[in-house]
C-alpha positions, 0 to 999 in steps of 0.5 A, a space after each residue: 967859477 971854481 965853486 960852480 965847477 965843483 958843484 957841477 962835477 958833483 951834480 954830474 956824479 949824482 945824476 949818473 948814480 941816482 939822479 937829482 943833479 938839478 938840486 945842486 946846479 939850481 942853488 949853485 947858479 942862484 948863489 953865483 948871482 942869477 935870479 931863480 928863473 935865470 938859474 933854472 934856464 941856465 941849469 936846463 941848458 947846461 945839463 942837456 948834453 948829458 941827458 942826450 948822451 944818456 938817452 942815446 946810450 939806451 935808445 935801443 930799448 925804447 918802446 911805446 906803451 898801452 897802444 901809444 907808439 914811441 913816435 907819438 910819445 916823442 912828439 907829445 914830449 917835444 910839444 909839452 916841453 916847448 909849452 913849458 919853456 914858453 910858460 917859464 919865459 912868460 912868468 915874471 922873475 919875481 913870481 917864479 922866485 916865489 914859486 921855486 920853494 914849492 916847485 923844489 918841495 914837489 920835486 923832492 917829494 916826487 924823488 923821495 916817493 920814486 926812490 923808496 915807494 916804487 910801485 911794483 909791476 902789475 900791482 896797479 890797474 894799467 893806464 889806457 892810451 888816452 891816460 898815457 898820452 895826457 900824463 906824458 903831455 902834462 909831465 912834459 909841460 912841467 919838464 919844460 917849465 921846471 923839470 925836477 923829478 920828471 924822471 920818476 914821474 915818467 917812470 911811474 906813468 910808464 910802468 903803470 901803463 905796462 912797461 918793464 922797469 928796464 924798458 921804462 927807464 930807457 924810454 923815459 931817458 930819451 923822452 926827457 932829452 926830447 922835452 928838454 931839447 924843445 926847451 933848450 931850442 927856445 931858451 937858447 934864443 933868450 937874451 941875457 943867457 949867462 953862457 960862461 956859467 952854462 959852459 962851466 956847469 955843462 963841462 963839470 956835469 959831463 965830467 961828473 957823469 963820466 966819473 959817476 958811471 965809473 963809480 956806479 958799481 962801487 957806491 951804494 945807490 941808497 946812500 946817494 938817494 938818501 943824500 939827494 932827499 936830504 939835500 932837497 929838504 935842506 934846499 926847500 927849507 932854505 928857499 922858504 926862509 929866503 922867501 920869508 925874508 
């Protein structure tokens, strides 16, 4: 539990500075004895309060985009998150265990692309209303199912649709909280939730988030992002090796 708390503390700091906290909490929960699916559910539950706080702080800057108002984006996110969570519960634990290395690889690739190859505003053709709605729905399903890299996926979609980076950042934080709220509402009634582990990770992540906010102006964000990508690569390799054995 002490090791889990330490990992959660680091995950909270990492989320505040550069994102990617689930790259820490997921393997930590798996090492604590949970299978991959249970660890993913526990990680989602534990990190949710921090997401709500982040979304609440930036709520004044949320915006609709490309003719799709924010309320519609919100309902799309809630629906997609609920579908993703339901799909996860319908996925056998053994099958999800086989999928996790590929999901972490995808999340790492998305994180790396979003960190180092950001599309400049106005450099691509803007997305239309249907494309924005469909993309957000698919991202929300993925968010409810696994969630790694959803922040960068939404940021890419919203900026491509015409939002400024600052407004897109606040909007994606609120939408991420909403899609995870739907997932949490479903996961919370699932039998066998390791609530003690969830509480430990939640407390550590929230404390880490506070510390990370204090460090935000003192730490080079690029170093943190590089570490997150390195961590994702190591985690991917480790999970594939584990899968092979």
